[in-house]
Backbone and ligand atoms as CSV (ligand in chain L), in Angstrom:
chain,resi,resn,atom,element,x,y,z
A,1,MET,N,N,-15.107,-3.763,6.395
A,1,MET,CA,C,-14.509,-2.554,5.828
A,1,MET,C,C,-14.338,-2.998,4.383
A,2,ARG,N,N,-14.128,-4.159,3.943
A,2,ARG,CA,C,-13.868,-4.102,2.454
A,2,ARG,C,C,-15.367,-4.062,1.956
A,3,ALA,N,N,-16.507,-4.510,2.593
A,3,ALA,CA,C,-17.766,-4.375,2.067
A,3,ALA,C,C,-18.202,-2.835,1.930
A,4,ILE,N,N,-17.578,-1.848,2.915
A,4,ILE,CA,C,-18.168,-0.574,2.853
A,4,ILE,C,C,-17.454,0.160,1.695
A,5,LEU,N,N,-16.166,-0.485,1.378
A,5,LEU,CA,C,-15.345,0.214,0.467
A,5,LEU,C,C,-15.897,-0.183,-0.749
A,6,ALA,N,N,-16.442,-1.463,-1.177
A,6,ALA,CA,C,-16.886,-1.976,-2.188
A,6,ALA,C,C,-18.173,-0.996,-2.547
A,7,ALA,N,N,-18.828,-0.809,-1.635
A,7,ALA,CA,C,-20.186,0.063,-1.693
A,7,ALA,C,C,-19.799,1.380,-2.185
A,8,ILE,N,N,-18.755,2.125,-1.520
A,8,ILE,CA,C,-18.486,3.463,-2.026
A,8,ILE,C,C,-17.944,3.444,-3.302
A,9,LEU,N,N,-17.061,2.238,-3.967
A,9,LEU,CA,C,-16.627,2.440,-5.284
A,9,LEU,C,C,-17.706,2.319,-6.188
A,10,ALA,N,N,-18.737,1.297,-5.740
A,10,ALA,CA,C,-19.903,1.111,-6.705
A,10,ALA,C,C,-20.547,2.445,-6.943
A,11,LEU,N,N,-20.474,3.405,-5.981
A,11,LEU,CA,C,-21.215,4.565,-6.045
A,11,LEU,C,C,-20.372,5.642,-7.057
A,12,THR,N,N,-19.133,5.339,-7.187
A,12,THR,CA,C,-18.158,6.396,-7.806
A,12,THR,C,C,-18.819,6.217,-9.394
A,13,PRO,N,N,-19.138,7.095,-10.057
A,13,PRO,CA,C,-19.399,7.191,-11.489
A,13,PRO,C,C,-18.497,6.390,-12.518
A,14,THR,N,N,-18.752,5.610,-13.382
A,14,THR,CA,C,-17.952,5.200,-14.120
A,14,THR,C,C,-17.800,6.115,-15.462
A,15,ILE,N,N,-16.793,6.126,-16.476
A,15,ILE,CA,C,-16.724,6.980,-17.429
A,15,ILE,C,C,-17.696,6.378,-18.525
A,16,ALA,N,N,-18.789,7.045,-18.889
A,16,ALA,CA,C,-19.753,6.573,-19.915
A,16,ALA,C,C,-19.574,7.488,-21.015
A,17,THR,N,N,-19.166,8.842,-20.737
A,17,THR,CA,C,-19.146,9.874,-21.722
A,17,THR,C,C,-17.715,9.950,-22.386
A,18,SER,N,N,-17.627,10.861,-23.346
A,18,SER,CA,C,-16.086,11.238,-23.862
A,18,SER,C,C,-15.508,12.185,-22.900
A,19,GLU,N,N,-16.139,12.835,-22.040
A,19,GLU,CA,C,-15.546,13.685,-21.142
A,19,GLU,C,C,-14.407,13.182,-20.407
A,20,HIS,N,N,-13.340,13.763,-20.254
A,20,HIS,CA,C,-12.323,13.189,-19.450
A,20,HIS,C,C,-12.734,13.492,-18.142
A,21,ILE,N,N,-12.073,12.338,-17.089
A,21,ILE,CA,C,-12.592,12.567,-15.667
A,21,ILE,C,C,-11.675,13.608,-15.086
A,22,LEU,N,N,-10.453,13.743,-15.760
A,22,LEU,CA,C,-9.435,14.919,-15.230
A,22,LEU,C,C,-9.662,16.076,-15.994
A,23,GLY,N,N,-10.503,16.300,-16.738
A,23,GLY,CA,C,-10.775,17.502,-17.751
A,23,GLY,C,C,-11.386,18.660,-16.755
A,24,GLY,N,N,-11.030,19.886,-16.797
A,24,GLY,CA,C,-11.341,20.760,-15.820
A,24,GLY,C,C,-10.508,20.844,-14.834
A,25,ALA,N,N,-9.260,20.151,-14.541
A,25,ALA,CA,C,-8.704,20.053,-13.211
A,25,ALA,C,C,-7.905,21.469,-13.189
A,26,ASP,N,N,-7.745,21.993,-11.818
A,26,ASP,CA,C,-6.924,23.323,-11.580
A,26,ASP,C,C,-5.496,22.798,-11.533
A,27,ILE,N,N,-4.970,23.067,-12.695
A,27,ILE,CA,C,-3.550,22.464,-12.693
A,27,ILE,C,C,-2.588,23.071,-11.853
A,28,SER,N,N,-2.692,24.554,-11.470
A,28,SER,CA,C,-1.801,25.178,-10.583
A,28,SER,C,C,-2.170,24.736,-9.111
A,29,ASN,N,N,-3.250,24.301,-8.688
A,29,ASN,CA,C,-3.775,23.986,-7.379
A,29,ASN,C,C,-3.054,22.554,-7.511
A,30,GLY,N,N,-3.064,21.651,-8.391
A,30,GLY,CA,C,-2.625,20.349,-8.530
A,30,GLY,C,C,-1.110,20.274,-8.500
A,31,GLU,N,N,-0.491,21.177,-9.039
A,31,GLU,CA,C,0.994,21.530,-8.958
A,31,GLU,C,C,1.406,21.617,-7.328
A,32,ALA,N,N,0.727,22.481,-6.699
A,32,ALA,CA,C,0.643,22.702,-5.215
A,32,ALA,C,C,0.580,21.558,-4.463
A,33,VAL,N,N,-0.593,20.656,-4.809
A,33,VAL,CA,C,-0.895,19.489,-4.133
A,33,VAL,C,C,0.328,18.578,-4.140
A,34,TYR,N,N,0.650,18.375,-5.392
A,34,TYR,CA,C,1.828,17.650,-5.774
A,34,TYR,C,C,3.024,17.758,-5.187
A,35,ALA,N,N,3.720,18.967,-4.970
A,35,ALA,CA,C,4.697,19.215,-4.068
A,35,ALA,C,C,4.582,19.034,-2.669
A,36,GLU,N,N,3.387,19.246,-2.061
A,36,GLU,CA,C,2.985,19.239,-0.892
A,36,GLU,C,C,2.967,17.535,-0.425
A,37,ALA,N,N,2.213,16.767,-1.331
A,37,ALA,CA,C,1.869,15.599,-0.868
A,37,ALA,C,C,2.461,14.480,-1.627
A,38,CYS,N,N,3.207,14.408,-2.656
A,38,CYS,CA,C,3.472,13.464,-3.601
A,38,CYS,C,C,4.940,13.565,-3.931
A,39,ALA,N,N,5.613,14.696,-3.939
A,39,ALA,CA,C,6.873,14.777,-4.341
A,39,ALA,C,C,7.850,13.956,-3.579
A,40,ALA,N,N,7.606,13.989,-2.256
A,40,ALA,CA,C,8.774,13.167,-1.399
A,40,ALA,C,C,8.767,11.855,-1.839
A,41,CYS,N,N,7.832,11.068,-2.265
A,41,CYS,CA,C,7.710,9.671,-2.706
A,41,CYS,C,C,8.138,9.667,-4.261
A,42,HIS,N,N,7.149,10.315,-4.983
A,42,HIS,CA,C,7.332,10.271,-6.425
A,42,HIS,C,C,8.300,11.197,-7.070
A,43,GLY,N,N,9.007,12.079,-6.357
A,43,GLY,CA,C,10.040,12.799,-6.879
A,43,GLY,C,C,9.612,14.363,-7.403
A,44,ALA,N,N,10.541,15.448,-7.133
A,44,ALA,CA,C,9.847,16.743,-7.446
A,44,ALA,C,C,9.778,16.830,-8.716
A,45,ASP,N,N,10.345,16.169,-9.810
A,45,ASP,CA,C,10.292,16.282,-11.232
A,45,ASP,C,C,9.562,15.040,-11.823
A,46,LEU,N,N,8.651,14.502,-10.878
A,46,LEU,CA,C,7.753,13.112,-11.270
A,46,LEU,C,C,8.868,11.979,-11.521
A,47,GLU,N,N,10.208,11.883,-11.115
A,47,GLU,CA,C,10.929,11.006,-11.636
A,47,GLU,C,C,10.889,9.804,-11.054
A,48,GLY,N,N,10.219,9.644,-9.662
A,48,GLY,CA,C,9.985,8.293,-8.964
A,48,GLY,C,C,11.155,8.160,-8.051
A,49,GLN,N,N,11.306,7.040,-7.378
A,49,GLN,CA,C,12.369,6.673,-6.403
A,49,GLN,C,C,13.352,6.001,-7.181
A,50,PRO,N,N,14.449,6.026,-6.909
A,50,PRO,CA,C,15.782,4.994,-7.723
A,50,PRO,C,C,15.324,3.678,-7.738
A,51,ASP,N,N,15.713,3.001,-8.913
A,51,ASP,CA,C,15.326,1.542,-8.811
A,51,ASP,C,C,14.150,1.240,-8.638
A,52,TRP,N,N,13.056,2.186,-9.162
A,52,TRP,CA,C,11.727,1.972,-8.920
A,52,TRP,C,C,11.122,0.519,-9.251
A,53,GLN,N,N,11.792,-0.097,-10.160
A,53,GLN,CA,C,11.205,-1.337,-10.837
A,53,GLN,C,C,11.748,-2.508,-9.973
A,54,THR,N,N,12.379,-2.284,-8.975
A,54,THR,CA,C,13.300,-3.187,-7.958
A,54,THR,C,C,12.322,-3.389,-6.662
A,55,PRO,N,N,11.737,-4.502,-6.250
A,55,PRO,CA,C,11.071,-4.355,-4.723
A,55,PRO,C,C,12.186,-4.133,-3.952
A,56,GLY,N,N,11.734,-3.517,-2.789
A,56,GLY,CA,C,12.539,-3.452,-1.620
A,56,GLY,C,C,12.798,-4.344,-0.892
A,57,ALA,N,N,13.635,-4.654,0.247
A,57,ALA,CA,C,13.803,-5.681,1.176
A,57,ALA,C,C,12.567,-6.337,1.545
A,58,ASP,N,N,11.577,-5.306,1.839
A,58,ASP,CA,C,10.389,-5.917,2.450
A,58,ASP,C,C,9.250,-6.331,1.378
A,59,GLY,N,N,9.916,-6.400,-0.035
A,59,GLY,CA,C,9.015,-6.980,-1.110
A,59,GLY,C,C,8.079,-5.811,-1.515
A,60,VAL,N,N,8.107,-4.715,-0.972
A,60,VAL,CA,C,7.164,-3.521,-1.355
A,60,VAL,C,C,7.829,-2.569,-2.539
A,61,MET,N,N,7.267,-2.692,-3.679
A,61,MET,CA,C,7.764,-1.526,-4.765
A,61,MET,C,C,7.884,-0.236,-4.283
A,62,PRO,N,N,9.168,0.403,-4.749
A,62,PRO,CA,C,9.319,1.912,-4.532
A,62,PRO,C,C,8.406,2.800,-5.462
A,63,ALA,N,N,8.117,4.000,-5.171
A,63,ALA,CA,C,7.245,4.844,-5.909
A,63,ALA,C,C,7.693,4.919,-7.467
A,64,PRO,N,N,6.878,4.671,-8.180
A,64,PRO,CA,C,7.282,4.894,-9.758
A,64,PRO,C,C,7.330,6.440,-10.304
A,65,PRO,N,N,8.038,6.606,-11.285
A,65,PRO,CA,C,7.724,8.034,-11.914
A,65,PRO,C,C,6.271,8.219,-12.180
A,66,HIS,N,N,5.829,9.308,-12.490
A,66,HIS,CA,C,4.665,9.839,-13.130
A,66,HIS,C,C,5.031,10.226,-14.632
A,67,ASP,N,N,6.189,10.485,-14.767
A,67,ASP,CA,C,6.392,11.092,-16.108
A,67,ASP,C,C,6.220,9.808,-17.131
A,68,LYS,N,N,6.496,9.956,-18.505
A,68,LYS,CA,C,6.325,9.100,-19.348
A,68,LYS,C,C,7.138,7.565,-19.321
A,69,ALA,N,N,8.179,7.779,-18.530
A,69,ALA,CA,C,8.948,6.691,-18.206
A,69,ALA,C,C,8.243,5.734,-17.320
A,70,GLY,N,N,7.330,5.856,-16.618
A,70,GLY,CA,C,6.648,5.206,-15.623
A,70,GLY,C,C,5.527,4.580,-16.498
A,71,HIS,N,N,4.519,3.977,-15.564
A,71,HIS,CA,C,3.278,3.530,-16.110
A,71,HIS,C,C,2.149,3.861,-15.710
A,72,THR,N,N,2.067,5.380,-15.087
A,72,THR,CA,C,0.856,6.129,-14.696
A,72,THR,C,C,-0.235,5.980,-15.882
A,73,TRP,N,N,0.378,6.482,-17.035
A,73,TRP,CA,C,-0.321,6.837,-18.303
A,73,TRP,C,C,-0.918,5.358,-18.841
A,74,HIS,N,N,-0.589,4.395,-18.378
A,74,HIS,CA,C,-1.162,3.104,-18.718
A,74,HIS,C,C,-2.410,2.648,-18.030
A,75,HIS,N,N,-2.770,3.461,-17.228
A,75,HIS,CA,C,-3.851,3.043,-16.437
A,75,HIS,C,C,-5.012,4.304,-16.675
A,76,ASP,N,N,-6.100,3.757,-16.608
A,76,ASP,CA,C,-7.443,4.510,-16.868
A,76,ASP,C,C,-7.669,5.477,-15.559
A,77,SER,N,N,-8.151,6.625,-15.863
A,77,SER,CA,C,-8.076,7.674,-14.915
A,77,SER,C,C,-9.045,7.171,-13.574
A,78,GLN,N,N,-10.010,6.410,-13.421
A,78,GLN,CA,C,-10.662,5.971,-12.253
A,78,GLN,C,C,-9.584,5.264,-11.650
A,79,LEU,N,N,-8.772,4.299,-12.148
A,79,LEU,CA,C,-7.902,3.608,-11.213
A,79,LEU,C,C,-6.980,4.537,-10.669
A,80,LEU,N,N,-6.537,5.574,-11.338
A,80,LEU,CA,C,-5.546,6.621,-10.531
A,80,LEU,C,C,-6.234,7.290,-9.505
A,81,PHE,N,N,-7.490,7.639,-9.775
A,81,PHE,CA,C,-8.398,8.288,-8.822
A,81,PHE,C,C,-8.352,7.397,-7.403
A,82,ASP,N,N,-8.819,6.230,-7.841
A,82,ASP,CA,C,-9.053,5.297,-6.484
A,82,ASP,C,C,-7.805,5.008,-5.914
A,83,TYR,N,N,-6.606,4.729,-6.509
A,83,TYR,CA,C,-5.304,4.606,-6.091
A,83,TYR,C,C,-5.063,5.624,-5.029
A,84,THR,N,N,-5.139,6.846,-5.381
A,84,THR,CA,C,-4.662,8.088,-4.716
A,84,THR,C,C,-5.704,8.083,-3.368
A,85,LYS,N,N,-7.194,8.020,-3.576
A,85,LYS,CA,C,-8.040,8.236,-2.796
A,85,LYS,C,C,-7.856,7.108,-1.543
A,86,PHE,N,N,-7.950,5.809,-2.135
A,86,PHE,CA,C,-8.083,4.713,-1.075
A,86,PHE,C,C,-6.798,4.116,-0.909
A,87,GLY,N,N,-5.589,4.435,-1.603
A,87,GLY,CA,C,-4.508,3.613,-1.535
A,87,GLY,C,C,-4.387,2.568,-2.397
A,88,GLY,N,N,-3.064,2.263,-2.653
A,88,GLY,CA,C,-2.992,1.046,-3.728
A,88,GLY,C,C,-3.603,-0.037,-3.587
A,89,GLN,N,N,-3.274,-0.711,-2.086
A,89,GLN,CA,C,-3.986,-2.107,-1.975
A,89,GLN,C,C,-5.406,-1.998,-1.829
A,90,ALA,N,N,-6.070,-1.041,-1.270
A,90,ALA,CA,C,-7.514,-1.095,-1.558
A,90,ALA,C,C,-7.942,-0.952,-2.868
A,91,ALA,N,N,-7.500,-0.019,-3.478
A,91,ALA,CA,C,-7.708,0.108,-5.022
A,91,ALA,C,C,-7.770,-1.192,-5.793
A,92,LEU,N,N,-6.745,-2.047,-5.721
A,92,LEU,CA,C,-6.364,-3.114,-6.283
A,92,LEU,C,C,-7.439,-4.314,-5.738
A,93,GLU,N,N,-7.652,-4.294,-4.289
A,93,GLU,CA,C,-8.434,-5.437,-3.854
A,93,GLU,C,C,-9.973,-5.110,-4.395
A,94,ALA,N,N,-10.379,-3.953,-4.410
A,94,ALA,CA,C,-11.810,-3.582,-5.340
A,94,ALA,C,C,-11.666,-3.996,-6.432
A,95,ARG,N,N,-10.750,-4.010,-7.162
A,95,ARG,CA,C,-10.664,-4.712,-8.581
A,95,ARG,C,C,-10.136,-6.236,-8.664
A,96,GLY,N,N,-10.220,-6.815,-7.469
A,96,GLY,CA,C,-10.044,-8.202,-7.408
A,96,GLY,C,C,-8.689,-8.845,-7.188
A,97,VAL,N,N,-7.791,-7.879,-7.133
A,97,VAL,CA,C,-6.219,-8.337,-6.929
A,97,VAL,C,C,-5.987,-8.442,-5.421
A,98,GLU,N,N,-5.832,-9.499,-4.935
A,98,GLU,CA,C,-5.694,-9.745,-3.528
A,98,GLU,C,C,-4.057,-10.179,-3.525
A,99,GLY,N,N,-3.696,-9.862,-2.139
A,99,GLY,CA,C,-2.479,-10.374,-1.639
A,99,GLY,C,C,-1.219,-9.405,-2.223
A,100,PHE,N,N,-1.568,-8.045,-2.518
A,100,PHE,CA,C,-0.532,-7.229,-3.102
A,100,PHE,C,C,-0.369,-6.177,-2.160
A,101,THR,N,N,0.876,-5.924,-1.465
A,101,THR,CA,C,1.458,-4.985,-0.558
A,101,THR,C,C,1.793,-3.798,-1.254
A,102,SER,N,N,0.960,-2.866,-1.023
A,102,SER,CA,C,1.206,-1.537,-1.970
A,102,SER,C,C,1.913,-0.468,-1.015
A,103,GLY,N,N,2.838,0.015,-1.253
A,103,GLY,CA,C,3.415,1.218,-0.387
A,103,GLY,C,C,2.622,2.486,-0.736
A,104,MET,N,N,1.613,2.505,-1.734
A,104,MET,CA,C,1.019,3.891,-1.903
A,104,MET,C,C,-0.083,4.096,-0.885
A,105,PRO,N,N,0.067,5.163,-0.046
A,105,PRO,CA,C,-0.867,5.461,0.960
A,105,PRO,C,C,-2.111,6.134,0.539
A,106,ALA,N,N,-3.293,6.141,1.389
A,106,ALA,CA,C,-4.656,6.715,0.875
A,106,ALA,C,C,-4.511,7.915,1.495
A,107,PHE,N,N,-5.099,8.819,0.495
A,107,PHE,CA,C,-5.169,10.307,1.069
A,107,PHE,C,C,-6.660,10.489,1.093
A,108,ALA,N,N,-7.697,9.871,1.302
A,108,ALA,CA,C,-8.996,10.147,1.484
A,108,ALA,C,C,-9.040,11.074,2.630
A,109,ASP,N,N,-8.262,11.019,3.815
A,109,ASP,CA,C,-8.483,11.938,4.804
A,109,ASP,C,C,-7.796,13.117,4.801
A,110,THR,N,N,-6.888,13.381,3.798
A,110,THR,CA,C,-6.017,14.404,3.764
A,110,THR,C,C,-6.496,15.305,2.563
A,111,LEU,N,N,-6.961,14.788,1.472
A,111,LEU,CA,C,-7.147,15.535,0.160
A,111,LEU,C,C,-8.698,15.239,-0.297
A,112,SER,N,N,-9.382,16.445,-0.736
A,112,SER,CA,C,-10.458,16.602,-1.192
A,112,SER,C,C,-10.578,15.640,-2.670
A,113,ASP,N,N,-11.740,15.286,-3.011
A,113,ASP,CA,C,-11.683,14.725,-4.420
A,113,ASP,C,C,-11.566,15.613,-5.368
A,114,ALA,N,N,-11.916,16.956,-5.249
A,114,ALA,CA,C,-11.377,17.984,-6.138
A,114,ALA,C,C,-9.745,18.036,-6.112
A,115,ASP,N,N,-9.056,18.120,-4.898
A,115,ASP,CA,C,-7.572,18.066,-4.817
A,115,ASP,C,C,-7.021,16.780,-5.702
A,116,ILE,N,N,-7.761,15.705,-5.501
A,116,ILE,CA,C,-7.155,14.515,-6.162
A,116,ILE,C,C,-7.123,14.602,-7.415
A,117,ARG,N,N,-8.305,15.092,-8.192
A,117,ARG,CA,C,-8.548,15.475,-9.457
A,117,ARG,C,C,-7.524,16.290,-9.982
A,118,ASP,N,N,-7.146,17.389,-9.075
A,118,ASP,CA,C,-6.321,18.476,-9.856
A,118,ASP,C,C,-4.883,17.969,-9.824
A,119,VAL,N,N,-4.623,17.127,-8.887
A,119,VAL,CA,C,-3.135,16.716,-8.758
A,119,VAL,C,C,-2.950,15.706,-9.824
A,120,LEU,N,N,-3.956,14.902,-9.955
A,120,LEU,CA,C,-3.822,13.849,-11.178
A,120,LEU,C,C,-4.029,14.670,-12.680
A,121,GLY,N,N,-4.758,15.672,-12.774
A,121,GLY,CA,C,-4.836,16.662,-13.741
A,121,GLY,C,C,-3.474,17.158,-14.202
A,122,TYR,N,N,-2.761,17.668,-13.097
A,122,TYR,CA,C,-1.269,18.347,-13.185
A,122,TYR,C,C,-0.450,17.225,-13.681
A,123,ILE,N,N,-0.355,15.901,-13.334
A,123,ILE,CA,C,0.535,14.994,-13.640
A,123,ILE,C,C,0.171,14.810,-15.102
A,124,ARG,N,N,-1.009,14.673,-15.442
A,124,ARG,CA,C,-1.373,14.395,-16.895
A,124,ARG,C,C,-0.935,15.530,-17.678
A,125,SER,N,N,-1.007,16.688,-17.413
A,125,SER,CA,C,-0.545,17.931,-18.135
A,125,SER,C,C,0.912,17.876,-18.479
A,126,THR,N,N,1.592,17.108,-17.754
A,126,THR,CA,C,2.927,17.026,-17.968
A,126,THR,C,C,3.446,16.310,-19.224
A,127,TRP,N,N,2.422,15.289,-19.541
A,127,TRP,CA,C,2.635,14.181,-20.668
A,127,TRP,C,C,2.240,14.953,-22.031
A,128,SER,N,N,3.243,14.640,-23.034
A,128,SER,CA,C,3.082,14.995,-24.380
A,128,SER,C,C,1.334,14.631,-24.723
A,129,ASP,N,N,1.139,15.281,-25.740
A,129,ASP,CA,C,-0.255,15.184,-26.458
A,129,ASP,C,C,-0.404,13.650,-26.704
A,130,ARG,N,N,0.703,13.037,-27.224
A,130,ARG,CA,C,0.290,11.489,-27.881
A,130,ARG,C,C,0.195,10.638,-26.556
A,131,VAL,N,N,0.967,10.831,-25.482
A,131,VAL,CA,C,0.786,10.167,-24.306
A,131,VAL,C,C,-0.489,10.595,-23.510
A,132,GLN,N,N,-0.901,11.584,-23.758
A,132,GLN,CA,C,-2.285,11.903,-23.126
A,132,GLN,C,C,-3.468,11.245,-24.026
A,133,ALA,N,N,-3.243,11.139,-25.233
A,133,ALA,CA,C,-4.235,10.450,-26.238
A,133,ALA,C,C,-4.309,9.001,-25.846
A,134,MET,N,N,-3.054,8.588,-25.657
A,134,MET,CA,C,-2.907,7.132,-25.496
A,134,MET,C,C,-3.668,6.885,-24.118
A,135,GLN,N,N,-3.552,7.712,-23.046
A,135,GLN,CA,C,-4.077,7.460,-21.774
A,135,GLN,C,C,-5.665,7.575,-21.825
A,136,ASP,N,N,-6.205,8.579,-22.756
A,136,ASP,CA,C,-7.622,8.862,-22.775
A,136,ASP,C,C,-8.213,7.521,-23.397
A,137,MET,N,N,-7.611,6.861,-24.327
A,137,MET,CA,C,-8.053,5.494,-24.876
A,137,MET,C,C,-8.389,4.551,-23.794
A,138,ARG,N,N,-7.345,4.436,-22.752
A,138,ARG,CA,C,-7.603,3.479,-21.546
A,138,ARG,C,C,-8.643,4.108,-20.799
A,139,SER,N,N,-8.848,5.344,-20.686
A,139,SER,CA,C,-10.195,5.694,-19.899
A,139,SER,C,C,-11.408,5.440,-20.417
A,140,HIS,N,N,-11.412,5.324,-21.732
A,140,HIS,CA,C,-12.718,5.404,-22.435
A,140,HIS,C,C,-13.075,4.094,-22.960
A,141,GLN,N,N,-12.199,3.141,-22.713
A,141,GLN,CA,C,-12.687,1.633,-23.155
A,141,GLN,C,C,-14.018,1.268,-21.962
A,142,PRO,N,N,-14.959,0.710,-22.633
A,142,PRO,CA,C,-16.024,0.329,-21.784
A,142,PRO,C,C,-15.614,-0.662,-20.559
A,143,GLY,N,N,-15.866,-0.325,-19.396
A,143,GLY,CA,C,-15.651,-1.311,-18.177
A,143,GLY,C,C,-14.323,-0.927,-17.785
A,144,ASN,N,N,-13.669,0.160,-18.228
A,144,ASN,CA,C,-12.192,0.411,-17.709
A,144,ASN,C,C,-12.426,1.781,-16.697
L,1,LIG,C1,C,4.914,7.451,0.972
L,1,LIG,C2,C,5.171,7.537,-0.463
L,1,LIG,C3,C,4.116,7.781,-1.418
L,1,LIG,C4,C,3.573,9.088,-1.411
L,1,LIG,C5,C,3.627,10.342,-0.289
L,1,LIG,C6,C,2.792,9.138,-2.646
L,1,LIG,N1,N,2.936,7.703,-3.270
L,1,LIG,FE1,FE,1.953,7.389,-4.883
L,1,LIG,N2,N,2.929,5.567,-4.920
L,1,LIG,C7,C,3.748,5.015,-3.884
L,1,LIG,C8,C,4.348,3.725,-4.127
L,1,LIG,C9,C,5.364,3.117,-3.319
L,1,LIG,C10,C,3.538,3.232,-5.121
L,1,LIG,C11,C,3.790,1.851,-6.010
L,1,LIG,C12,C,2.936,0.974,-5.279
L,1,LIG,C13,C,2.442,0.185,-6.115
L,1,LIG,O1,O,2.756,-0.388,-7.123
L,1,LIG,O2,O,1.066,-0.185,-5.587
L,1,LIG,C14,C,2.668,4.406,-5.781
L,1,LIG,C15,C,1.740,4.222,-6.861
L,1,LIG,C16,C,0.955,5.431,-7.115
L,1,LIG,C17,C,-0.033,5.227,-8.396
L,1,LIG,C18,C,-0.383,4.028,-9.178
L,1,LIG,C19,C,0.989,3.634,-9.849
L,1,LIG,C20,C,1.002,4.521,-11.212
L,1,LIG,O3,O,1.099,3.872,-12.120
L,1,LIG,O4,O,1.538,5.729,-11.397
L,1,LIG,C21,C,-0.520,7.004,-8.472
L,1,LIG,C22,C,-1.314,7.087,-9.384
L,1,LIG,C23,C,0.166,7.385,-7.403
L,1,LIG,N3,N,0.862,6.743,-6.736
L,1,LIG,C24,C,-0.383,8.710,-7.234
L,1,LIG,C25,C,0.340,9.477,-5.931
L,1,LIG,C26,C,-0.335,10.816,-5.943
L,1,LIG,C27,C,-1.265,11.677,-6.675
L,1,LIG,C28,C,0.375,11.298,-4.641
L,1,LIG,C29,C,0.230,12.443,-3.829
L,1,LIG,C30,C,-1.243,12.967,-3.543
L,1,LIG,C31,C,1.018,10.200,-4.033
L,1,LIG,N4,N,1.076,9.020,-4.931
L,1,LIG,C32,C,1.864,10.170,-2.888
L,1,LIG,C33,C,4.319,5.857,-2.868
L,1,LIG,C34,C,3.785,7.076,-2.583
């Protein structure tokens, strides 16, 4: 399974140009997808779960906010995409982080790649220009 996933991830294009991976997202579709698929955990206003920085009794972290109080914008867009498509654990394992139990489910079976880009584009659209610019820099660093 891991080998298959690694092969799939290897096929995913890396960001070599200045074009943003989330550019051209359909923001209103993204907003609808967010309400349907993400708001239950990440909050209707992207505020995350209460005490999101404290692990639950099972050791699993709660869902973080996607607004600027959280750390979504600290990550490059490809990681955000992989996290949403393959789930947190698989996305981290593909980047060499083992032994982390993530509460973030995979949406590969329920959302198309376009829906995933739209919902991440919607989340990004709620950030200030400054935060968007900082996240752009993460996405455009070589190897990121
Ligand atoms: C069942 C609850 C649940 C649902 C539904 C859910 N998430 Fe998450 N998500 C989590 C948890 C818990 C984490 C934190 C886990 C971790 O740190 O690996 C997380 C983490 C993330 C992250 C990476 C952390 C970061 O920096 O923001 C992204 C991106 C993300 N979710 C996007 C989404 C999107 C987009 C949707 C809807 C398509 C969604 N999530 C739906 C629970 C959920």
